[in-house]
C-alpha positions in Angstrom: 22.9 99.0 158.4 19.7 100.9 157.9 17.7 98.0 157.0 18.5 96.2 159.8 17.6 98.9 162.3 13.9 98.9 160.0 13.7 95.2 160.5 14.4 95.6 164.9 12.2 99.1 164.8 9.3 96.6 162.8 9.2 93.9 165.1 9.1 95.7 168.3 6.2 97.3 167.1 4.9 93.8 166.2 5.5 92.8 170.0 2.6 94.5 171.2 -0.2 92.3 168.5 1.6 89.5 169.1 1.1 89.7 173.1 -2.7 90.5 172.3 -2.7 87.4 170.1 -1.1 85.2 172.7 -3.6 86.5 175.2 -6.7 85.9 172.4 -5.8 82.5 171.8 -6.1 82.2 175.3 -9.2 83.9 176.3 -10.5 84.1 172.7 -14.8 84.1 174.3 -13.7 87.1 176.2 -11.7 88.9 173.2 -14.4 88.0 170.7 -17.2 89.3 173.0 -15.3 92.6 173.2 -14.5 93.1 169.3 -18.0 92.5 169.1 -18.9 95.4 171.3 -16.3 97.8 169.9 -17.7 96.4 166.3 -21.6 96.7 166.8 -22.3 98.5 170.2 -23.7 94.9 171.7 -22.1 92.5 173.7 -24.9 89.6 173.9 -24.3 87.4 171.2 -27.5 85.7 170.9 -29.1 89.1 170.2 -26.6 90.8 167.7 -27.8 87.3 165.8 -31.0 88.4 166.0 -30.6 92.0 165.1 -28.4 91.5 162.0 -28.9 88.3 159.4 -26.1 86.7 157.7 -24.7 88.6 154.5 -23.4 88.6 151.0 -21.8 91.1 148.6 -24.9 90.9 146.9 -27.2 91.9 149.9 -24.6 95.2 149.9 -23.7 95.6 146.4 -25.9 98.6 146.3 -25.1 100.0 149.7 -21.1 99.8 148.7 -21.6 101.4 145.6 -23.4 104.4 147.5 -20.4 104.6 149.7 -18.0 104.7 146.8 -19.6 108.0 145.7 -20.0 109.3 148.8 -16.5 108.3 150.9 -14.4 108.0 147.4 -12.1 110.9 149.3 -11.6 109.3 152.6 -11.5 105.4 152.0 -9.6 102.9 149.9 -12.2 100.7 147.8 -10.4 97.8 146.8 -11.4 95.3 144.0 -12.1 91.9 144.0 -14.0 89.5 141.9 -16.9 87.4 143.1 -18.7 84.0 142.0 -21.7 85.9 140.6 -20.5 89.6 139.8 -17.6 90.5 137.4 -16.2 92.8 140.6 -17.0 93.3 143.9 -15.2 96.4 145.8 -14.2 96.0 149.4 -14.2 99.0 151.5 -10.4 99.1 153.5 -11.1 102.1 156.3 -8.5 102.7 158.7 -9.9 101.2 161.2 -10.2 98.2 158.8 -6.7 98.3 157.8 -5.9 98.4 161.5 -7.8 95.0 161.8 -5.3 93.6 159.4 -2.4 94.9 161.0 -3.2 93.1 164.2 -3.5 89.4 162.0 -0.4 90.5 159.9 1.9 91.9 162.5 2.0 88.0 165.2 2.5 86.5 161.6 5.2 88.8 161.4 6.7 88.9 165.1 6.4 84.8 164.7 8.8 84.8 161.8 11.3 87.3 163.1 11.9 84.9 165.8 12.1 81.3 164.2 14.2 82.9 161.2 16.5 85.9 162.4 18.2 86.3 159.2 15.4 87.5 157.3 16.2 90.9 159.2 19.6 91.1 157.0 17.8 92.4 153.6 14.7 93.4 152.1 11.6 91.6 151.6 9.8 90.9 148.7 6.0 91.3 148.8 3.5 91.3 146.0 -0.4 91.7 147.2 -1.8 94.4 144.4 -1.7 93.8 141.2 -4.5 95.0 138.8 -5.3 94.1 135.4 -4.0 96.8 132.8 -7.4 98.0 131.8 -7.8 99.2 135.5 -4.7 101.0 136.1 -5.7 104.2 134.5 -8.6 104.6 137.3 -7.3 103.0 140.4 -4.0 103.6 141.5 -3.1 101.2 144.6 0.6 99.7 145.8 1.2 96.9 148.8 1.6 99.9 151.4 -1.8 101.4 150.9 -2.9 98.3 152.9 -1.2 99.8 155.8 -1.1 103.1 157.8 0.5 104.6 160.5 4.0 104.1 161.4 4.5 100.8 160.5 3.7 102.1 156.6 6.9 104.1 156.6 9.2 101.4 158.0 7.5 98.5 156.0 8.5 100.8 152.8 12.1 100.7 154.0 12.4 96.9 153.6 10.5 96.1 150.6 12.4 94.8 147.9 9.8 96.3 145.2 9.9 100.1 144.5 5.8 101.4 145.3 6.0 102.3 141.6 6.0 98.8 140.6 2.5 97.7 140.8 1.2 101.2 139.6 3.1 100.7 136.0 1.0 101.0 132.4 1.4 97.7 132.1 2.2 94.3 133.4 5.1 93.1 131.4 6.5 96.8 133.1 5.4 95.5 136.4 7.0 92.3 135.7 10.0 93.8 134.9 10.6 96.4 137.5 9.8 93.1 140.2 12.3 90.9 138.9 15.3 93.7 138.6 14.2 94.5 142.4 14.8 91.0 143.0 17.9 90.3 141.3 19.6 94.2 142.3 18.8 93.7 146.4 19.5 91.2 148.3 16.3 89.1 149.0 15.8 87.4 152.5 11.6 87.0 152.7 9.3 86.1 149.2 5.8 86.3 150.2 3.5 86.4 147.3 0.0 85.3 147.4 -0.5 82.4 144.3 2.6 80.3 144.4 2.1 80.4 140.4 3.5 84.2 140.4 6.4 83.6 141.9 6.6 80.4 138.8 6.0 82.9 136.3 8.5 85.4 137.4 11.1 83.3 137.1 9.7 82.2 133.7 9.7 85.2 132.2 13.1 85.8 133.7 14.7 83.5 131.1 12.1 84.0 128.5 14.0 87.9 128.8 17.4 86.7 129.8 19.3 89.1 127.4 17.2 91.9 128.5 17.8 91.6 131.9 21.7 90.6 131.4 21.8 94.4 130.2 20.2 95.8 133.2 21.8 94.2 135.9 25.6 93.9 137.4 28.2 91.8 135.7 28.1 89.2 138.8 24.6 88.2 138.1 25.1 88.4 134.3 27.9 85.6 134.8 24.8 83.8 136.5 22.4 84.4 134.1 24.9 83.5 131.1 25.7 80.1 132.6 21.6 79.7 132.8 18.8 78.6 130.1 16.3 76.8 132.4 15.1 77.9 136.1 16.6 75.5 138.2 17.3 75.0 142.1 21.1 75.6 141.1 20.4 78.8 139.6 17.7 80.3 142.1 20.6 79.6 145.0 23.0 81.4 142.7 20.5 85.0 142.2 19.1 84.5 145.5 21.7 83.2 147.9 20.5 85.1 150.8 16.5 84.2 150.8 15.9 82.9 154.1 11.7 82.3 153.5 9.2 82.0 150.9 5.4 82.1 151.9 2.6 81.9 149.6 -0.4 79.3 149.3 0.1 75.9 149.6 -3.5 74.1 150.4 -6.2 73.2 147.7 -4.9 73.3 144.3 -1.9 75.9 145.0 -0.7 72.7 146.7 0.9 71.4 143.1 2.3 74.8 142.4 4.1 74.9 146.1 5.7 72.1 145.6 7.4 72.9 142.3 8.8 76.1 143.7 10.1 74.2 147.7 11.8 72.3 144.6 13.4 75.1 142.6 14.2 76.9 146.1 15.3 73.4 148.3 18.2 76.5 150.4 15.1 78.3 151.4 12.5 77.7 153.8 9.0 77.6 152.9 5.8 78.5 154.6 2.3 78.6 153.6 -0.6 81.0 154.4 -3.3 81.4 156.3 -6.7 81.9 154.8 -6.7 85.8 154.0 -9.9 87.0 151.5 -10.3 90.6 150.4 -12.9 90.5 152.7 -11.1 90.0 156.1 -8.6 87.8 157.8 -9.3 84.2 158.7 -6.2 82.5 159.7 -3.0 83.2 160.2 0.7 80.8 160.2 1.4 80.2 163.4 3.8 77.6 165.1 3.3 75.3 161.9 -0.4 75.8 162.6 -3.6 77.6 161.2 -5.5 79.5 164.1 -8.2 82.0 163.9 -6.5 85.2 163.7 -8.1 86.0 167.0 -8.0 89.3 167.9 -8.6 90.7 164.2 -12.2 90.5 163.3 -15.3 88.9 165.0 -16.2 85.2 164.0 -19.0 83.3 163.5 -18.7 80.1 161.3 -21.8 77.9 159.2 -21.3 74.4 160.0 -21.6 72.2 156.5 -23.7 69.5 158.1 -26.0 71.2 160.2 -26.3 74.9 159.0 -25.8 76.1 162.0 -24.4 79.3 162.6 -22.1 78.4 165.4 -19.4 81.7 167.3 -15.7 80.6 166.8 -15.6 80.0 170.7 -18.4 76.7 170.2 -16.7 75.0 167.7 -14.5 71.6 167.8 -12.6 69.3 165.9 -13.9 67.8 162.9 -16.4 70.0 162.1 -16.4 71.5 158.1 -17.1 75.2 158.0 -17.5 78.2 156.2 -16.2 81.6 157.8 -18.7 84.8 158.7 -17.1 87.8 159.4 -18.1 90.9 160.8 -15.3 93.9 160.3 -14.4 97.4 160.3 -14.9 97.7 157.0 -18.9 97.9 157.3 -19.6 94.1 156.8 -22.0 92.7 159.3 -22.0 88.7 159.2 -20.5 88.5 156.0 -20.1 84.9 154.8 -17.0 84.0 152.9 -17.9 80.8 150.3 -14.8 79.0 151.2 -14.9 75.3 153.1 -12.6 74.5 156.2 -12.4 71.9 158.6 -11.1 72.4 162.4 -8.3 70.9 162.5 -6.7 71.1 166.6 -6.5 73.6 168.9 -4.0 76.7 169.9 -4.2 77.1 173.0 -8.5 77.1 173.7 -8.5 79.1 169.9 -9.7 76.6 166.7 -7.2 76.0 163.7 -8.3 75.2 160.3 -7.1 73.8 157.3 -8.6 75.2 153.9 -10.6 72.8 152.1 -11.3 75.4 148.7 -13.9 77.1 147.9 -17.8 76.1 147.6 -18.8 75.9 143.8 -15.6 76.8 142.9 -12.6 76.0 141.2 -9.5 78.5 141.8 -6.4 77.2 140.2 -4.1 80.3 140.9 -6.3 83.0 142.2 -9.2 82.8 139.2 -12.1 82.2 141.7 -14.5 80.5 138.8 -17.6 79.3 140.3 -20.7 77.0 139.2 -22.5 79.7 138.8 -20.3 81.6 135.9 -19.6 78.6 134.2 -23.4 77.6 133.9 -23.9 81.0 132.5 -21.5 80.8 130.3 -22.7 76.7 129.3 -26.2 78.9 128.4 -24.8 81.1 126.4 -22.8 78.7 124.3 -25.5 76.8 124.1 -27.9 79.4 122.5 -24.9 81.9 120.5 -24.0 78.6 118.9 -26.6 76.0 119.0 -24.0 72.9 120.5 -24.0 71.0 123.4 -21.9 72.1 126.0 -21.7 69.4 129.0 -19.1 71.2 131.6 -16.1 73.7 132.3 -13.0 72.0 132.8 -10.1 73.0 135.2 -7.1 71.6 134.6 -3.8 72.2 136.6 -1.1 70.4 134.3 0.3 70.9 132.1 0.3 74.2 132.3 -3.0 75.7 134.5 -5.8 76.4 131.7 -9.5 75.7 131.5 -11.3 73.5 128.7 -14.7 74.2 126.9 -16.1 70.1 126.9 -18.5 69.9 124.0 -20.6 67.3 122.8 -20.6 66.4 119.2 -18.7 67.3 116.2 -17.2 70.9 115.3 -15.0 72.7 112.9 -11.9 74.0 113.2 -13.6 77.6 112.2 -16.4 77.0 114.9 -13.7 76.4 117.5 -11.9 79.3 117.1 -15.4 81.2 117.3 -16.2 79.7 120.9 -12.8 79.8 121.6 -12.3 83.7 121.1 -16.4 83.8 122.7 -15.2 82.1 126.2 -12.2 83.9 126.5 -13.6 87.5 126.5 -16.9 86.4 128.4 -13.7 84.9 131.1 -11.7 88.1 130.9 -14.6 89.8 131.9 -14.2 89.0 135.5 -11.0 90.5 137.4 -9.5 87.7 138.5 -9.1 85.6 135.2 -7.9 88.7 133.8 -5.0 89.3 136.1 -4.2 85.7 136.4 -4.4 85.2 132.1 -2.4 88.6 131.8 0.6 87.5 134.3 0.6 83.8 132.2 -0.8 81.9 135.6 -3.4 80.3 133.1 -3.0 79.9 129.7 -5.9 80.2 127.4 -9.9 78.4 127.4 -9.7 75.4 125.0 -12.8 74.1 123.3 -13.0 70.6 123.3 -15.3 69.0 121.0 -15.7 64.8 121.7 -18.6 62.7 120.3 -17.8 60.7 123.7 -18.3 63.8 125.4 -20.3 61.8 128.2 -17.6 59.3 128.6 -14.8 62.0 128.5 -16.4 63.9 131.6 -17.0 60.7 133.0 -13.4 59.6 132.9 -12.8 62.3 134.8 -15.5 62.7 136.9 -14.4 58.8 138.2 -10.7 59.9 139.8 -12.7 61.5 142.2 -15.8 59.5 142.5 -15.2 56.0 143.3 -19.0 54.9 142.6 -19.4 55.8 138.7 -23.8 55.6 139.5 -22.7 58.9 141.9 -21.6 61.1 139.3 -23.8 63.6 139.2 -23.2 66.5 135.6 -21.2 69.4 137.0 -21.2 72.9 135.3 -17.8 73.2 137.0 -15.6 70.7 137.3 -11.9 70.4 138.9 -9.8 67.5 137.0 -7.3 66.1 139.8 -4.0 63.9 138.4 
């Protein structure tokens, strides 16, 4: 009864932002210019462009480090990884969190209306996991992304206790997460990467004896009848589950399809584009419109390299988002490629195509620059000739460093250790490894390494002569 009442209050509190979002979809230019004025004091978009250049984290890094010292007691700084930095720190000011809530609440309200049974149980959200080495210095949980009354009422409907993300080890967090899923009436599961939920299910089976001794008799009996993850098991364990929300575009589509097969009794909804630096799109009525009343948005057109405001985009354009937000980032470019694939009222909708010069199998964010740096270091350190860092989705997501020539087993092991230590310095790769979303990076010595590379490339490029050797290659199929 209390849970259902809290859902009712949250739905009611979301209504105002949902109405504002619907209005913004109709009056995109007017709404965006109002946001620009609120953030910068400037109403003239053309003047704003002349005053502020396009920025990346490199341009902001020194000022962010100064802010981390100056504002450490008043502002939350959320870690993420970048293309060239091992870690980036994003300021989550009170005003910035309010912007995020203006994107979250229309999505939640839409879910309540389309799937009213989600109000009959708890919601499992997983947003803020950290590698083990950061847990002693940086304490956080999913509720830290919200402010105000919504934070209090969201806490009442959450499946997972707020302490789960702050346990000393990831194994402890996974155990708490699974026990909370097994012990509560879960109606919604919202995770970033589908591989995270797949790994939780895999861990449940691997540690079945532990969980059998920690659950009620009915759940224990269900676990005793299953030795593998199956659709039948998920239906028995989570009979009230209404909806799963996760990434489902680009490389995540393969893993999202696995989730759909494992949970045929629940609906599935793909997430929009939500970076640590800000939100770009939200799912709404089967499309992914711009989160029009959150930040101020511009877009770099891939073909012409022109910067356009959101209200000037046309269907078919391939673009990269440029955000101005209440975190203090002005004209901050994200490393994502989208295509404008429709409209909701007067607002563009997008389809996520992938990271630019980056592979992101499960959220690990490995860039071409990082791969090239690794290849250069391996060449210098071991006097070998690496060809490319290959990313594989199957049979379990992993990377492979392809090296031309022969290599002893001892050399292979030494290089594999070096590569893994290098990659583990990067925040999201380490987290993906610790959560077992990625297997360790392999080294493949091959006397016909170029032929091997071309074989993988030619699956993606129809004209063999057009293949350019790249330091980082996603292997499809």
